[in-house]
C-alpha positions as CSV (number, residue, x, y, z in Angstrom):
1,M,38.3,117.9,18.1
2,P,41.3,119.8,16.7
3,A,44.7,118.0,16.7
4,L,47.3,119.5,19.0
5,C,51.0,119.4,19.0
6,R,53.5,120.5,21.7
7,G,57.2,121.5,21.5
8,V,58.0,120.0,18.1
9,F,59.2,121.3,14.8
10,L,57.1,119.6,12.1
11,V,57.8,119.4,8.4
12,G,54.8,118.1,6.5
13,S,55.1,116.3,3.2
14,R,52.9,117.5,0.3
15,L,49.8,115.4,-0.3
16,S,46.6,117.1,-1.6
17,T,47.5,120.2,0.5
18,P,50.4,122.6,0.3
19,R,53.5,121.6,2.2
20,F,54.1,123.5,5.4
21,L,56.4,123.9,8.4
22,V,55.3,124.6,11.9
23,A,57.5,125.7,14.8
24,A,55.8,125.5,18.2
25,S,57.0,126.6,21.6
26,P,57.3,123.8,24.2
27,H,55.0,125.8,26.5
28,S,52.2,126.3,23.9
29,S,49.6,124.2,22.4
30,L,49.1,124.6,18.7
31,S,45.7,123.9,17.2
32,L,45.6,123.2,13.5
33,S,42.2,124.8,13.3
34,S,43.7,128.1,14.4
35,F,45.2,128.6,11.0
36,N,41.8,129.0,9.4
37,N,42.7,126.8,6.5
38,P,39.9,124.5,5.3
39,Q,42.4,122.3,3.5
40,L,44.1,121.5,6.8
41,V,41.2,121.5,9.3
42,N,38.6,119.5,7.3
43,G,40.2,116.3,8.5
44,S,42.1,114.8,11.4
45,L,45.8,114.6,12.0
46,H,46.1,111.2,10.3
47,H,45.5,112.9,7.0
48,L,48.8,114.7,7.4
49,H,52.1,112.9,7.2
50,F,55.0,114.3,9.3
51,N,58.5,113.1,8.4
52,K,60.8,115.0,10.7
53,H,60.6,116.0,14.4
54,F,63.1,118.4,16.0
55,P,62.8,119.3,19.7
56,L,62.9,123.0,20.5
57,T,64.4,124.5,23.6
58,S,62.1,126.5,25.8
59,S,62.2,130.2,26.2
60,S,60.2,132.7,28.3
61,S,60.9,135.6,25.9
62,S,57.7,137.5,25.4
63,S,58.9,138.8,22.0
64,S,59.2,135.3,20.4
65,L,56.1,133.9,18.6
66,S,54.6,130.8,20.0
67,F,54.3,129.4,16.5
68,I,55.0,130.2,12.9
69,M,53.4,128.5,9.9
70,A,54.3,129.0,6.3
71,Q,52.6,127.3,3.4
72,V,54.0,126.9,-0.1
73,G,51.9,127.5,-3.2
74,S,50.6,130.4,-5.2
75,S,48.3,131.4,-2.3
76,A,51.4,131.9,-0.1
77,G,53.1,134.1,-2.7
78,I,55.5,131.6,-4.1
79,S,55.1,130.9,-7.8
80,T,54.3,127.3,-8.7
81,A,56.5,127.6,-11.8
82,P,58.6,124.5,-12.6
83,S,61.7,126.0,-11.2
84,F,60.2,125.5,-7.8
85,G,59.2,121.9,-8.6
86,N,55.7,120.7,-8.1
87,G,54.4,123.5,-5.9
88,G,57.7,124.6,-4.5
89,D,60.1,123.5,-1.8
90,N,59.3,123.6,1.9
91,T,59.4,127.1,3.3
92,A,60.9,127.5,6.8
93,A,59.6,130.4,8.8
94,F,61.2,132.1,11.8
95,P,59.9,135.0,14.1
96,L,61.7,138.3,13.7
97,S,59.3,140.3,16.0
98,S,55.7,140.3,17.0
99,S,54.7,141.6,13.6
100,S,57.5,140.4,11.2
101,V,58.4,136.9,9.9
102,L,61.5,135.6,8.1
103,K,60.9,132.9,5.5
104,I,63.6,130.9,3.8
105,N,63.1,128.7,0.8
106,K,65.0,127.4,-2.2
107,G,63.8,128.6,-5.6
108,D,64.1,131.1,-8.4
109,I,63.8,134.7,-7.1
110,T,62.5,135.9,-10.5
111,K,59.3,133.8,-9.9
112,W,58.7,135.1,-6.4
113,F,55.8,137.4,-5.4
114,V,53.2,137.9,-2.7
115,D,50.6,140.4,-3.9
116,G,52.1,142.1,-6.9
117,S,51.6,145.5,-5.4
118,S,53.5,145.8,-2.1
119,D,56.3,143.2,-2.8
120,A,59.8,143.6,-4.0
121,I,62.7,141.4,-4.9
122,V,66.3,142.5,-4.3
123,N,68.7,142.5,-7.2
124,P,72.4,141.9,-6.4
125,A,73.5,144.6,-8.9
126,N,76.7,146.2,-9.8
127,E,77.4,149.9,-9.4
128,K,76.4,150.7,-13.0
129,M,72.9,149.0,-12.5
130,L,72.8,148.0,-16.2
131,G,72.7,144.2,-15.7
132,G,75.3,141.6,-15.3
133,G,75.8,137.9,-14.7
134,G,74.2,135.5,-12.2
135,A,71.0,136.7,-10.4
136,D,71.5,140.2,-11.7
137,G,71.3,139.0,-15.3
138,A,68.4,136.7,-14.6
139,I,66.4,139.4,-13.0
140,H,67.0,141.8,-15.9
141,R,66.0,139.1,-18.5
142,A,62.8,138.2,-16.6
143,A,61.8,141.9,-16.1
144,G,62.4,142.8,-19.8
145,P,64.3,145.6,-21.4
146,E,62.2,148.2,-19.5
147,L,64.2,147.4,-16.4
148,R,67.5,148.4,-18.0
149,D,65.9,151.6,-19.3
150,A,64.6,152.5,-15.8
151,C,68.1,151.8,-14.3
152,Y,69.7,153.9,-17.0
153,K,67.6,156.8,-15.8
154,V,68.8,156.5,-12.2
155,P,71.1,159.6,-11.7
156,E,74.8,158.9,-11.6
157,V,76.5,159.9,-8.4
158,Q,79.9,159.5,-10.1
159,P,80.6,158.8,-13.7
160,T,79.0,155.4,-14.5
161,I,78.1,154.8,-10.9
162,R,74.4,154.8,-10.1
163,C,74.4,152.7,-6.9
164,P,77.6,152.8,-4.9
165,T,78.5,149.6,-3.0
166,G,76.4,149.2,0.1
167,E,73.6,151.5,-1.1
168,A,70.2,150.7,-2.6
169,R,67.9,152.0,-5.3
170,I,64.4,151.0,-6.4
171,T,62.6,150.6,-9.7
172,P,59.4,149.0,-10.9
173,G,59.4,145.3,-11.5
174,F,57.9,145.5,-15.1
175,K,57.4,141.9,-16.3
176,L,58.4,140.4,-13.0
177,P,55.5,139.1,-10.8
178,A,56.8,141.2,-7.9
179,S,55.9,144.9,-8.2
180,H,59.3,146.4,-7.5
181,V,63.0,145.7,-7.7
182,I,65.4,147.0,-5.1
183,H,68.9,147.1,-6.5
184,T,71.8,146.9,-4.1
185,V,75.6,146.3,-4.5
186,G,77.3,143.9,-2.1
187,P,81.1,143.9,-1.5
188,I,83.6,141.7,-3.4
189,Y,84.9,139.6,-0.6
190,D,88.4,140.6,0.7
191,P,89.4,139.3,4.1
192,S,91.7,142.4,4.5
193,R,88.7,144.7,4.4
194,N,85.7,145.2,6.7
195,C,83.4,143.5,4.2
196,A,80.8,142.6,6.9
197,A,80.0,146.3,7.5
198,I,79.5,146.9,3.8
199,L,77.3,143.8,3.4
200,K,75.3,144.9,6.4
201,N,74.8,148.3,4.7
202,A,73.5,146.6,1.6
203,Y,70.9,144.7,3.6
204,R,70.0,147.6,5.8
205,N,69.7,150.1,3.0
206,S,67.5,147.7,1.0
207,L,65.2,147.3,4.0
208,T,65.1,151.1,4.4
209,V,64.3,151.7,0.8
210,A,61.5,149.1,1.0
211,K,59.9,150.7,4.0
212,D,60.2,154.2,2.5
213,N,58.3,152.9,-0.6
214,N,55.5,151.1,1.3
215,I,56.8,147.7,0.5
216,K,55.5,145.1,3.0
217,Y,57.1,141.9,1.6
218,I,60.7,141.7,0.4
219,A,62.8,138.8,-1.0
220,F,66.6,138.7,-0.9
221,P,69.1,136.5,-2.6
222,A,72.3,135.6,-0.9
223,I,74.1,138.9,-1.7
224,S,77.8,138.6,-2.6
225,C,77.8,134.8,-2.4
226,G,78.2,134.3,-6.1
227,V,81.1,135.6,-8.1
228,Y,81.9,138.1,-5.4
229,G,83.1,135.1,-3.3
230,Y,81.7,135.9,0.2
231,P,81.9,132.8,2.4
232,F,78.4,131.4,3.0
233,E,78.6,131.1,6.8
234,E,79.8,134.6,7.3
235,A,77.3,136.0,4.8
236,A,74.4,134.2,6.4
237,A,75.3,135.6,9.8
238,V,75.4,139.2,8.5
239,A,72.3,138.8,6.4
240,I,70.1,137.2,9.1
241,S,71.3,139.4,12.0
242,T,70.8,142.6,9.9
243,V,67.3,141.5,8.9
244,K,66.4,140.8,12.5
245,E,67.6,144.2,13.5
246,F,65.9,146.3,10.8
247,A,62.8,144.4,9.7
248,D,60.3,146.3,11.8
249,G,57.6,147.8,9.6
250,L,57.7,144.9,7.2
251,K,55.3,141.9,7.3
252,E,57.6,139.3,5.8
253,V,61.3,139.1,4.8
254,H,62.1,136.2,2.5
255,F,65.4,134.7,1.4
256,V,64.9,132.9,-1.9
257,L,68.0,130.8,-2.4
258,F,69.1,129.0,-5.6
259,S,71.3,126.2,-4.4
260,D,71.0,123.5,-1.7
261,D,74.4,124.5,-0.2
262,I,73.4,128.1,0.4
263,D,69.9,127.1,1.5
264,N,71.2,124.7,4.1
265,V,73.6,127.3,5.5
266,W,70.9,129.9,5.8
267,L,68.6,127.5,7.6
268,K,71.2,126.5,10.0
269,K,72.2,130.1,10.8
270,A,68.5,131.2,11.2
271,K,68.0,128.4,13.7
272,E,71.1,129.6,15.6
273,L,70.1,133.3,15.6
274,L,66.3,133.3,15.7
275,L,65.1,130.3,17.6
276,P,65.3,130.3,21.4
């Protein structure tokens, strides 16, 4: 008989199967066999070790999903490269709509992919689009010199400016495992300016470019949270609320975050904004 769980948030530790996270509504029963994963259902619950339990509040919202499951491993679209550790860190999944899911995990965005054909990573670029420091430089190095050549061919809208702040452009991914790179420019944080509107535009325009180019899976870094100095809490609120508003038409939106500090802030904010 399949094992059932009610109203709990379960984080499974990695044994012989990929690690996973399950979020279940208090008003729903969740059968492990419903995931159609032989590695999970060819055994009873005592083969799985759960180390954390978080009660969820109830909600009658018909738009929320009764459960979300995310598995980490190459079959789930996360590279098992050493930068993710032995198979990758736990992925937390949250409902965006009846057809879209948000996933958050800590790792190297240059290693991320889903299918290599309808997936894209977002590059936090500068307006020149010719590479830089941080994630921008790492993405250019991983993609190879072809990426810089492709960026150079993007028409300038002003002298030396190919992608104004808040806008987005797309190129192939070249040597990256993901098929495309969407380049966007976030704001340099300045509390005297309306940086939230500019950051929202960067996320929204990236999602729009993705949908216009038949991308179904997209992975973001924490835009503007590096040398641009955007406070993590404020950036997470803008990022997650914008993704929630504009993710329709995409199957999965990922945040692949490099540091524990940013990862923890994003997880906290996602629970606040996306769970009932």
